[in-house]
C-alpha positions as CSV (number, residue, x, y, z in Angstrom):
1,X,-70.5,-45.8,-2.8
2,X,-67.1,-43.2,-3.0
3,X,-66.2,-40.6,-0.2
4,X,-67.1,-37.6,-1.9
5,X,-70.1,-39.4,-4.5
6,X,-72.5,-36.5,-3.5
7,X,-70.3,-33.0,-4.3
8,X,-71.0,-31.3,-7.4
9,X,-68.0,-29.1,-8.0
10,X,-68.7,-26.3,-10.5
11,X,-64.5,-26.0,-11.5
12,X,-63.6,-22.8,-13.7
13,X,-59.9,-23.5,-12.9
14,X,-57.4,-24.0,-15.6
15,X,-53.7,-25.1,-15.7
16,X,-52.5,-26.6,-12.9
17,X,-53.3,-25.3,-9.3
18,X,-56.7,-25.7,-9.2
19,X,-57.4,-28.8,-11.9
20,X,-54.7,-30.4,-9.3
21,X,-56.9,-29.6,-6.5
22,X,-60.3,-30.5,-7.9
23,X,-58.8,-33.5,-9.6
24,X,-57.9,-35.1,-5.8
25,X,-61.2,-34.2,-5.0
26,X,-62.9,-36.0,-8.2
27,X,-60.1,-38.9,-7.0
28,X,-62.5,-39.2,-4.1
29,X,-65.9,-39.5,-6.2
30,X,-67.0,-35.6,-6.5
31,X,-68.6,-35.0,-9.9
32,X,-66.5,-32.1,-11.1
33,X,-67.7,-30.3,-14.0
34,X,-64.8,-28.7,-16.0
35,X,-66.2,-25.5,-17.5
36,X,-63.8,-24.8,-20.4
37,X,-63.9,-21.4,-23.4
38,X,-65.8,-23.0,-26.3
39,X,-62.8,-24.1,-29.2
40,X,-59.8,-23.2,-26.9
41,X,-60.3,-25.1,-23.5
42,X,-57.7,-25.3,-20.6
43,X,-54.7,-23.6,-22.3
44,X,-52.6,-26.9,-21.0
45,X,-54.7,-29.2,-23.2
46,X,-51.7,-27.4,-25.9
47,X,-48.5,-26.7,-23.5
48,X,-46.3,-30.0,-25.4
49,X,-45.0,-32.3,-26.4
50,X,-45.6,-34.9,-25.7
51,X,-49.3,-35.5,-27.3
52,X,-51.7,-38.3,-27.4
53,X,-52.8,-39.1,-30.7
54,X,-55.9,-37.3,-30.2
55,X,-53.5,-34.5,-29.5
56,X,-53.9,-33.8,-25.6
57,X,-50.9,-33.0,-24.0
58,X,-49.2,-34.8,-21.4
59,X,-49.3,-31.5,-19.4
60,X,-53.4,-31.6,-19.5
61,X,-53.7,-35.0,-19.1
62,X,-51.5,-35.0,-15.3
63,X,-54.3,-33.3,-13.5
64,X,-57.8,-33.8,-15.3
65,X,-58.6,-37.3,-14.8
66,X,-62.4,-38.1,-13.2
67,X,-64.1,-34.6,-14.8
68,X,-66.7,-33.7,-17.0
69,X,-65.8,-30.9,-19.6
70,X,-68.9,-28.8,-20.8
71,X,-67.8,-25.6,-22.3
72,X,-69.6,-22.3,-21.6
73,X,-68.8,-18.8,-23.2
74,X,-69.2,-16.6,-20.2
75,X,-68.8,-13.6,-21.9
76,X,-72.3,-14.5,-23.7
77,X,-75.5,-13.8,-21.1
78,X,-77.0,-17.3,-22.1
79,X,-73.2,-18.9,-20.8
80,X,-73.1,-16.8,-17.5
81,X,-77.0,-18.1,-16.9
82,X,-75.9,-22.2,-17.1
83,X,-73.5,-21.1,-14.6
84,X,-76.0,-19.9,-12.3
85,X,-78.2,-22.6,-13.0
86,X,-75.2,-25.3,-12.5
87,X,-74.2,-22.9,-9.0
88,X,-77.7,-22.6,-7.4
89,X,-77.2,-27.3,-7.4
90,X,-73.7,-27.0,-6.9
91,X,-71.4,-27.5,-3.5
92,X,-68.7,-26.1,-4.6
93,X,-67.7,-23.2,-7.4
94,X,-63.6,-23.0,-7.5
95,X,-62.0,-20.3,-10.2
96,X,-58.8,-19.3,-10.8
97,X,-59.3,-16.3,-12.4
98,X,-57.9,-12.4,-11.7
99,X,-58.9,-11.0,-8.9
100,X,-62.4,-8.7,-9.7
101,X,-63.0,-10.7,-13.3
102,X,-66.2,-13.0,-11.6
103,X,-67.3,-9.6,-10.1
104,X,-67.2,-8.1,-13.1
105,X,-69.5,-10.9,-14.9
106,X,-71.9,-11.0,-12.4
107,X,-70.9,-13.6,-11.0
108,X,-69.0,-13.2,-7.9
109,X,-69.8,-14.7,-4.2
110,X,-72.2,-12.0,-2.9
111,X,-74.5,-12.7,-6.5
112,X,-74.4,-16.8,-6.6
113,X,-74.9,-17.0,-3.0
114,X,-78.0,-15.1,-3.2
115,X,-78.7,-18.4,-5.2
116,X,-77.4,-21.0,-3.3
117,X,-76.5,-19.7,0.3
118,X,-74.9,-23.3,1.1
119,X,-72.1,-22.4,-1.6
120,X,-68.5,-23.0,-1.1
121,X,-66.6,-20.7,-3.1
122,X,-62.9,-21.1,-3.3
123,X,-60.8,-18.6,-5.7
124,X,-57.0,-19.0,-6.2
125,X,-55.2,-16.3,-7.3
126,X,-51.6,-15.6,-7.5
127,X,-51.6,-13.6,-4.1
128,X,-55.3,-13.4,-3.0
129,X,-57.8,-11.3,-2.2
130,X,-56.3,-8.6,-0.2
131,X,-52.9,-6.8,0.1
132,X,-50.9,-4.8,-2.4
133,X,-50.0,-7.2,-4.4
134,X,-53.6,-8.8,-5.2
135,X,-54.0,-7.3,-8.6
136,X,-50.5,-9.5,-9.9
137,X,-51.0,-12.3,-12.0
138,X,-49.8,-15.2,-10.4
139,X,-46.9,-18.0,-12.0
140,X,-45.1,-20.6,-10.3
141,X,-42.0,-19.3,-11.0
142,X,-42.6,-16.2,-10.1
143,X,-44.1,-17.1,-6.7
144,X,-41.2,-19.4,-6.1
145,X,-39.0,-16.2,-6.3
146,X,-40.5,-14.0,-4.6
147,X,-41.3,-16.2,-1.8
148,X,-37.8,-16.8,-1.1
149,X,-37.3,-20.7,-1.7
150,X,-35.4,-20.2,-4.9
151,X,-32.6,-18.2,-2.5
152,X,-32.2,-21.8,-1.0
153,X,-32.6,-24.4,-3.8
154,X,-29.7,-24.9,-5.9
155,X,-25.9,-24.8,-5.7
156,X,-23.4,-22.4,-2.7
157,X,-21.9,-21.2,-5.1
158,X,-24.2,-20.2,-8.1
159,X,-27.8,-18.3,-9.5
160,X,-31.2,-19.0,-7.8
161,X,-33.1,-22.0,-9.0
162,X,-36.2,-23.0,-9.0
163,X,-37.7,-26.4,-8.3
164,X,-38.1,-28.9,-11.1
165,X,-41.6,-29.1,-10.6
166,X,-44.2,-26.4,-10.3
167,X,-44.5,-26.9,-6.8
168,X,-46.3,-23.6,-5.8
169,X,-49.0,-24.4,-7.9
170,X,-49.3,-28.2,-6.8
171,X,-49.5,-27.5,-2.8
172,X,-51.8,-24.4,-3.5
173,X,-54.0,-27.2,-4.8
174,X,-53.6,-29.1,-2.0
175,X,-54.3,-26.4,0.0
176,X,-57.7,-25.4,-1.9
177,X,-58.9,-29.1,-1.3
178,X,-58.4,-29.5,2.1
179,X,-59.8,-26.2,2.7
180,X,-62.6,-27.0,0.7
181,X,-63.1,-30.1,2.3
182,X,-63.0,-28.1,5.6
183,X,-65.7,-25.2,5.1
184,X,-68.1,-28.4,4.1
185,X,-67.8,-30.0,7.1
186,X,-68.5,-26.4,8.4
187,X,-71.3,-26.5,6.1
188,X,-72.7,-29.9,8.0
189,X,-72.8,-28.5,11.2
190,X,-74.2,-25.0,10.5
191,X,-75.7,-24.9,7.0
192,X,-73.4,-21.7,6.0
193,X,-71.2,-21.7,3.0
194,X,-68.0,-19.1,2.8
195,X,-65.6,-17.9,1.1
196,X,-61.8,-19.8,0.8
197,X,-58.6,-17.2,-0.2
198,X,-56.1,-19.2,-1.6
199,X,-53.0,-17.4,-2.6
200,X,-50.2,-18.9,-4.4
201,X,-47.7,-16.4,-2.3
202,X,-48.9,-17.6,0.7
203,X,-48.9,-21.5,0.1
204,X,-45.5,-21.1,-0.8
205,X,-44.4,-19.3,2.5
206,X,-46.3,-22.0,4.3
207,X,-44.3,-24.6,3.4
208,X,-41.0,-23.2,4.3
209,X,-41.5,-24.8,7.6
210,X,-38.6,-25.3,9.1
211,X,-36.4,-22.8,7.4
212,X,-39.0,-19.9,8.1
213,X,-38.9,-21.0,11.3
214,X,-35.4,-20.9,12.0
215,X,-34.9,-17.5,10.9
216,X,-37.9,-15.9,12.6
217,X,-36.5,-17.5,16.0
218,X,-32.6,-16.8,14.8
219,X,-33.0,-13.6,12.6
220,X,-30.1,-15.0,10.5
221,X,-31.0,-15.3,7.0
222,X,-30.8,-19.0,5.4
223,X,-28.1,-19.4,2.9
224,X,-28.1,-22.1,-0.1
225,X,-27.4,-25.5,0.8
226,X,-27.0,-26.9,-2.0
227,X,-27.8,-31.1,-1.7
228,X,-26.7,-30.6,2.3
229,X,-28.9,-29.9,5.0
230,X,-28.3,-27.0,7.1
231,X,-28.5,-28.8,10.6
232,X,-28.0,-32.5,10.1
233,X,-24.7,-33.6,8.8
234,X,-24.5,-36.1,6.8
235,X,-27.6,-36.0,5.2
236,X,-27.1,-35.1,1.1
237,X,-26.4,-37.5,-1.5
238,X,-22.8,-38.8,-2.3
239,X,-21.3,-40.4,-5.6
240,X,-20.7,-44.0,-5.6
241,X,-18.8,-46.4,-7.7
242,X,-21.7,-46.2,-10.1
243,X,-23.8,-43.7,-9.5
244,X,-25.6,-41.6,-6.6
245,X,-26.9,-42.3,-3.2
246,X,-28.8,-40.9,-0.9
247,X,-27.7,-40.7,3.0
248,X,-29.8,-38.8,5.8
249,X,-28.0,-39.8,9.0
250,X,-30.9,-38.9,10.9
251,X,-29.0,-39.3,14.3
252,X,-25.8,-40.1,16.5
253,X,-26.9,-43.4,16.5
254,X,-27.3,-44.2,12.9
255,X,-24.5,-42.2,12.4
256,X,-22.2,-44.7,14.5
257,X,-23.9,-47.5,12.3
258,X,-23.1,-45.4,9.1
259,X,-19.3,-45.6,10.0
260,X,-19.2,-49.3,11.1
261,X,-20.7,-50.0,7.6
262,X,-18.4,-47.8,5.3
263,X,-15.3,-48.9,6.9
264,X,-14.5,-45.8,9.1
265,X,-15.6,-46.8,12.4
266,X,-13.4,-44.4,14.5
267,X,-14.5,-41.4,13.0
268,X,-17.9,-41.9,15.5
269,X,-15.2,-41.4,18.2
270,X,-13.8,-38.2,17.4
271,X,-15.1,-35.5,19.5
272,X,-15.4,-33.3,15.9
273,X,-18.2,-36.1,14.6
274,X,-19.2,-37.8,17.4
275,X,-22.7,-35.6,17.9
276,X,-24.8,-33.7,15.2
277,X,-24.1,-30.7,16.5
278,X,-20.2,-31.0,16.5
279,X,-20.6,-32.4,12.9
280,X,-22.7,-29.6,11.6
281,X,-19.6,-27.4,12.5
282,X,-17.3,-29.5,11.4
283,X,-19.0,-30.9,8.5
284,X,-16.4,-29.6,5.7
285,X,-13.3,-31.8,7.7
286,X,-15.8,-34.7,7.7
287,X,-17.6,-34.6,4.0
288,X,-14.3,-35.3,2.3
289,X,-13.5,-38.2,4.2
290,X,-17.0,-39.8,3.5
291,X,-17.1,-38.9,-0.1
292,X,-13.9,-40.6,-1.0
293,X,-15.1,-43.6,0.7
294,X,-18.6,-44.1,-0.8
295,X,-17.4,-43.7,-4.4
296,X,-15.5,-47.6,-3.5
297,X,-18.6,-49.4,-4.1
298,X,-22.2,-49.6,-6.3
299,X,-25.0,-47.7,-4.8
300,X,-27.0,-50.6,-4.7
301,X,-24.0,-52.6,-2.3
302,X,-24.1,-49.4,0.1
303,X,-28.1,-49.2,0.1
304,X,-28.8,-52.9,1.4
305,X,-25.6,-52.4,4.0
306,X,-27.2,-49.3,5.2
307,X,-30.5,-50.6,5.3
308,X,-29.8,-53.4,7.2
309,X,-28.1,-51.1,10.1
310,X,-31.1,-48.8,9.7
311,X,-29.7,-46.1,8.3
312,X,-31.9,-44.2,6.3
313,X,-30.6,-43.9,2.5
314,X,-31.6,-44.8,-0.9
315,X,-30.5,-44.6,-4.3
316,X,-30.8,-40.7,-6.7
317,X,-33.1,-42.5,-9.6
318,X,-34.1,-40.2,-12.8
319,X,-37.8,-40.4,-13.2
320,X,-38.2,-43.4,-15.6
321,X,-36.2,-45.3,-13.0
322,X,-38.4,-44.2,-10.1
323,X,-42.0,-44.4,-11.7
324,X,-40.7,-48.4,-12.4
325,X,-39.6,-49.0,-9.1
326,X,-41.0,-52.0,-6.9
327,X,-42.4,-49.7,-4.3
328,X,-44.3,-47.5,-6.9
329,X,-45.6,-50.9,-9.0
330,X,-46.8,-52.0,-5.5
331,X,-48.4,-49.3,-4.6
332,X,-50.0,-48.7,-7.9
333,X,-48.4,-45.2,-8.9
334,X,-48.8,-45.8,-12.5
335,X,-51.6,-46.6,-14.0
336,X,-53.9,-46.8,-17.1
337,X,-57.3,-45.9,-18.8
338,X,-58.5,-46.1,-21.6
339,X,-58.7,-43.0,-23.7
340,X,-62.4,-41.9,-25.6
341,X,-60.4,-42.3,-28.8
342,X,-58.7,-45.7,-28.9
343,X,-55.4,-47.0,-26.8
344,X,-54.7,-46.4,-23.2
345,X,-53.2,-43.8,-21.4
346,X,-51.0,-44.0,-18.6
347,X,-51.2,-42.3,-15.6
348,X,-49.6,-40.9,-12.3
349,X,-52.0,-42.8,-9.5
350,X,-53.8,-41.1,-6.6
351,X,-51.6,-41.2,-3.7
352,X,-54.2,-41.5,-0.8
353,X,-55.0,-45.1,0.5
354,X,-58.0,-45.5,2.1
355,X,-59.4,-49.0,3.0
356,X,-63.3,-48.2,2.8
357,X,-63.0,-45.4,0.2
358,X,-60.4,-45.7,-2.1
359,X,-59.4,-42.4,-4.4
360,X,-59.3,-44.4,-8.1
361,X,-59.0,-43.4,-11.7
362,X,-62.3,-44.1,-13.2
363,X,-62.5,-41.8,-16.1
364,X,-59.9,-40.4,-18.6
365,X,-59.1,-36.5,-18.7
366,X,-62.2,-35.4,-20.9
367,X,-62.2,-33.8,-24.2
368,X,-62.9,-30.3,-24.8
369,X,-66.4,-29.7,-24.2
370,X,-67.2,-33.9,-24.5
371,X,-70.1,-34.2,-21.6
372,X,-71.8,-30.5,-22.3
373,X,-74.9,-32.4,-23.6
374,X,-74.7,-34.8,-21.0
375,X,-74.4,-32.4,-18.6
376,X,-77.2,-29.6,-20.3
377,X,-79.3,-32.6,-20.3
378,X,-79.2,-34.5,-17.0
379,X,-78.5,-31.5,-15.0
380,X,-80.2,-28.5,-16.0
381,X,-83.2,-30.6,-18.1
382,X,-82.1,-28.5,-21.5
383,X,-83.6,-30.2,-24.6
384,X,-81.8,-31.1,-27.7
385,X,-83.3,-28.3,-29.5
386,X,-82.3,-25.3,-26.5
387,X,-78.8,-27.4,-26.4
388,X,-78.3,-26.9,-30.5
389,X,-79.8,-23.5,-30.7
390,X,-77.3,-22.2,-27.8
391,X,-74.2,-23.9,-29.5
392,X,-75.5,-22.1,-32.7
393,X,-75.5,-18.9,-30.6
394,X,-71.7,-19.3,-29.0
395,X,-72.8,-19.8,-25.6
396,X,-71.8,-23.5,-25.2
């Protein structure tokens, strides 16, 4: 039995943050019903190329496996009534509409809790349900800019840089999944449902971690470091004879070993470089020597020699190389699943590895409305005639 196979989740989210969070729960067996607009569906279905032969985008595929798709027109009273019937049976509802949208449709938490007092209601928005920006739309790159991460990302001299993946969306989805599990645990003890308010802005501020802490303690605004580390040296990529190599020297013992391996043992005895604190102060004097020396040999040669003395390092891979890495293969981080319209599709595999209730890819991301009829029949008891009438009326 899967860890979450007893959970029914009504998923009204689209794009990335919400779908990623519900996919994590679906990987552990939760029955996630993806509610989509008839004839249109999740916007990311069209965010490409690349597309599958069936016309589904890679973007959509990355966050929607292990779900069932039900099309509902929430502008239609019959569609809203079906949603109410689903909520009455559900454990969780998650949505990422603008603040107040669900209330205007008569589907806000206060209305839905009357149908299901134990309901866990999770809302994901750009800025949360409170505060002066609550009504603003929330997009990953805007939040990256406003939340500070772009000010410390990129070259020291140059414009602000966003992260190469929609990291605010991904982390907000993870916070949502974690919060849902915490709320479910509370409900197990008390029977009480509750509202979860997840803001992309809060998520971004939350994972500033040590950078935010350093500012709060010192009052000094963090500056862009490029690929270097503000408080550890050497801790950055270096060019080798045939590519790039990441060095992460975390303590003075490692620095001594590092210097010995690269043929510069005397550096670790110099007072300017003997301690990490001194290396941070004198990084401009140290780094040119290291840069020149590390260019002398190929990346693989350095990695093998440095790992032999427990100096953390690794190659700087591109995405194809990373996904094909022997470690990625051993950890099943790329898996394939049969597509309902033929052929296999490759997906990034689940991250958590549990010994008794592992996460798994049980089904491919659904086609738009693929399970609409079976869900209406199985969960709500609608007849084929009733389903046909709903579809004819534009409710599903």
